[in-house]
Steps between C-alpha positions, in 0.01 A plus 500: 500500500591676816570327840137552629353326190747222540422444862124484420556239243729297727267520794203408297649201320772360720289258690341339196839491317652329798220244513551431137875451539437284801273267299776443252796474732359364826751702683403840657859634513562420128160650418575819684834533309315448161242766581764741630705449175189576291430816688870609455478445131170691490666796692829493297355465153158656552349213309128473425304559816240247403382240760511210247851592402620495853342168570650357180835628611461323828389184336798504262750568771368207690525278208854622433596431858351143496692423190825620635453291811390180307781277424307344205488835320879532484 
């Protein structure tokens, strides 16, 4: 994947991915961090460019963050 393809994917999906993360985290700043991390992983590893995969990655990252921040999960 080249930079232009990556930018198109990021621009097309960022808003919906951010909304998904916000629904889980109820914190825009944390949601933006999660989405950014998912895009970094996409760029570095050139993982599957599938929309469902990216939303699953965001969901899983949110759940991981919530678990790390929940004292009952430790």
